[in-house]
N, C-alpha and C positions, 0 to 999 in steps of 0.2 A: 432942256433942263436936265441936270444930272445931280446925283447925291454925292456930296464930297464929305469925307472924313478927315479930320485933323486929329492926330493922336501923338502921345509921347510913347516911344518904344522903350520899355524899361530895361531891355537887355543891352541896348546900345546907347541909351540915354540921348536919343535924337528925336527931333520932331519930324513927323512924316505926314504927307498928304496922299490919300488914296481915294479912288472913286469906286462906287458900288457897280459891279458888273452883272451879276445874276445870282440866283439861288441854285445850289447843288444839294438836292434833298432839302435839309433844313439848315444847311450851312451857307452863309453869305460868301461870295467870292469877290475879291477886290482886285483892282488894277491900278498901276501908277500912271498909265496912259489915259488921259481924258477922252481920247477918240474911241477907246474900247468900252467906255462906261455906258451903262444902260441909259437910253434917252427917254424922257417922259414928255408927252404932249399935253397932259392935263394934270393939274395939282392933285386931284383925287387919287389917281393911281400912285403918284409919288408919295402922298401922305400915308397910304397903306404900308408901303415899304419902309418909310421913315419910322413909323410906329413899331414895326417889327425890329428894325435895326437898333432902335433905342434900347431894346432889351438884351442886345448882344453883350456878352461879358468876355473879357480876356484876362489871363493871368500875366501876359507879357506886355500889355499895352494899357495906357489910360486914355480914354476918349476925351478930347478937349472940345470938339464941336462936330455936329452932324448938321449939314445944311444943304439946301437945294440951290444950285448955282446954274447959271446959263452958259 
């Protein structure tokens, strides 16, 4: 399972899909390549990151959805 973000990029007015890769200090890192995304084996560890990622704010993007995908 991986965490998938769907968002609207306000600078280019395009929809994008990215995957959560890992944390760099307190900043989340994302990738467009699903093979590089962090893989979760249990829902509990994924839920922890999902809760933290729901708090992330961006001035240049509007989050449309954050979900766990296989």
